[in-house]
C-alpha positions in Angstrom: 88.7 70.8 117.3 87.1 73.9 118.8 83.5 73.6 120.0 81.7 76.7 118.6 78.2 75.7 119.2 77.9 78.3 122.1 79.3 81.0 119.8 76.9 80.1 117.0 74.0 80.0 119.4 74.9 83.5 120.7 75.2 84.8 117.3 71.9 83.4 116.2 70.2 84.9 119.4 71.6 88.3 118.7 70.5 88.2 115.0 67.0 87.2 116.1 66.6 90.0 118.6 66.3 93.7 118.0 69.3 95.8 117.2 71.0 97.3 120.3 70.9 101.1 120.6 74.0 102.7 119.0 75.0 104.4 122.3 75.0 101.2 124.2 77.6 101.3 127.0 78.6 97.7 126.5 79.6 98.4 122.8 82.9 100.2 122.1 83.7 101.4 118.7 87.3 101.1 117.4 88.8 103.4 114.8 91.7 101.5 113.1 92.7 104.7 111.3 92.0 103.6 107.7 88.9 103.7 105.5 88.0 100.3 104.1 86.2 101.6 101.1 86.0 104.7 98.9 82.8 105.8 97.2 82.7 106.5 93.5 79.7 108.0 91.5 79.2 106.6 88.0 78.2 108.9 85.3 77.4 111.7 87.7 74.4 109.8 88.9 73.9 109.7 92.7 71.9 106.5 92.3 74.9 104.7 90.9 77.4 104.9 93.9 80.1 102.3 93.9 82.1 101.4 97.0 85.5 99.8 96.6 88.4 98.9 98.8 91.1 100.4 96.6 93.8 99.0 98.7 92.5 95.4 98.5 95.5 93.3 97.5 93.3 90.2 97.0 91.9 91.7 93.9 94.9 90.5 91.9 94.2 86.8 93.0 90.5 87.2 92.2 91.2 88.8 88.8 93.7 86.1 87.9 91.0 83.4 88.2 88.0 85.4 87.0 89.3 87.1 84.0 90.0 84.1 81.9 86.6 82.8 82.7 85.0 86.1 81.5 86.8 85.7 78.3 85.6 82.1 77.9 82.1 83.3 78.6 82.2 86.0 75.9 83.4 83.3 73.4 80.7 80.9 74.6 78.1 83.6 74.0 79.2 84.1 70.5 79.4 80.5 69.6 76.0 79.6 71.1 74.3 82.5 69.4 75.9 81.6 66.1 74.9 78.0 66.5 71.1 78.9 66.8 69.2 78.4 63.6 67.6 81.9 62.8 64.8 80.0 60.9 63.8 78.3 64.1 60.5 79.9 65.4 62.0 79.9 69.0 65.3 81.5 67.8 64.7 84.7 69.7 63.7 82.9 72.9 66.9 80.7 72.6 69.1 83.7 71.9 67.6 85.6 74.9 68.0 82.7 77.2 71.7 82.1 76.2 72.5 85.8 76.5 70.8 86.2 79.8 72.4 83.2 81.3 75.9 84.2 80.3 75.4 87.8 81.2 74.3 86.7 84.8 77.5 84.5 85.1 79.6 87.3 83.9 78.0 89.7 86.3 78.7 87.4 89.2 82.5 87.2 88.2 82.7 90.9 87.9 81.2 91.3 91.3 83.6 88.7 92.6 86.6 90.5 91.2 85.7 93.8 92.9 84.1 92.3 95.9 81.1 94.5 95.4 78.0 95.0 93.2 80.1 96.6 90.5 78.1 95.0 87.6 74.8 96.4 88.8 76.1 99.9 89.5 78.4 100.2 86.4 75.9 98.5 84.0 72.4 98.6 85.1 71.2 97.7 81.7 72.8 95.9 78.7 75.0 92.8 78.7 78.5 92.4 79.9 79.5 91.3 76.4 77.9 94.3 74.6 80.5 96.1 72.4 81.7 99.4 73.9 84.4 101.5 72.0 85.9 98.3 70.6 85.8 96.3 73.8 83.3 94.2 75.6 81.4 96.0 78.3 83.1 93.8 81.0 86.5 94.7 79.7 85.6 98.4 79.8 84.4 98.1 83.4 87.5 96.3 84.5 89.8 98.7 82.7 88.1 101.9 84.3 87.8 100.4 87.9 91.3 99.0 87.8 92.7 102.4 87.3 91.2 103.4 90.7 93.1 100.5 92.3 96.3 101.3 90.6 96.1 105.0 91.8 95.0 103.9 95.3 97.7 101.3 95.4 100.4 103.7 94.1 99.4 106.3 96.8 99.6 103.6 99.5 103.1 102.4 98.2 104.3 106.0 98.3 103.1 106.5 101.9 104.6 103.2 102.9 107.9 104.1 101.3 108.0 107.5 103.0 107.2 106.0 106.3 109.6 103.1 106.2 112.4 105.3 104.7 112.6 107.1 108.1 113.7 103.7 109.5 115.6 102.3 106.7 117.5 105.3 105.2 120.5 104.8 107.5 121.0 101.4 106.1 120.2 102.1 102.4 122.2 105.3 102.1 125.6 103.5 102.1 124.5 101.3 99.3 123.0 104.0 97.1 125.7 106.7 96.9 
């Protein structure tokens, strides 16, 4: 087992002290040649800027686990609201509590899928299970944002193919005549 207590102590010390100047000679910046995240403006509003890593391959794994849970939460919201007796004097409070709780859980899942604050930026008001053009709001957000990943991913695949084709064409030409 590696003893990282010294490393942790050093990190805590750095965090507790003031930030070093940007031009400090002991700090060297490294440009890896790629942009981690792209910025997107929602609805033309500069206050609603979303940053996404559109080449993030882990989005598929996060989506695979979170999307079924989102659907379950949408069903849970419907069931719980329908189970509340409208004649009950606390019915509105109960409905509000149920919807707020489920909306918060759905927002957390949306944010986990996209690894950013997508729910806050894309839907600053309303609930994730509000109906929008025949879909739930969360479905609409996922549909629109996933198109950005597909486009970004397709571009990256094309670049990768073009780059690797230089090296593999001599092997593949004989098989694809």
